[in-house]
C-alpha angles and dihedrals in degrees: 000000000000091000091054091048090052091049091051091049092049091049090050092051091047092051091046089051092051092048093046090050090051094048090089090055102044131062120270097248091055093048092049091049092050091047090051091049092052091045090053092048091051090047091053089047092051093048091050091050092047095049094042093238107163132207118254090253093054091049091051092049092049093047094048091049090056095049115091124220092214114107116254115248115255109246090213091061095053094048114101 
């Protein structure tokens, strides 16, 4: 999960660098809108990290790791 987090952060920095490099070329309203969009995305990411909310893939991986492959004992066999 740490690797995915690092990849997302690197992608965010790369996108921010591209947008900041393009700010000179695009109109001010568009650059403000893109900046707000990136800011909202980073805010959502920070809130998810802070609250411990996981992605559906991480929840599936965690759940499958907890499940054992051993068969469950039959309650009828253990009854006297």
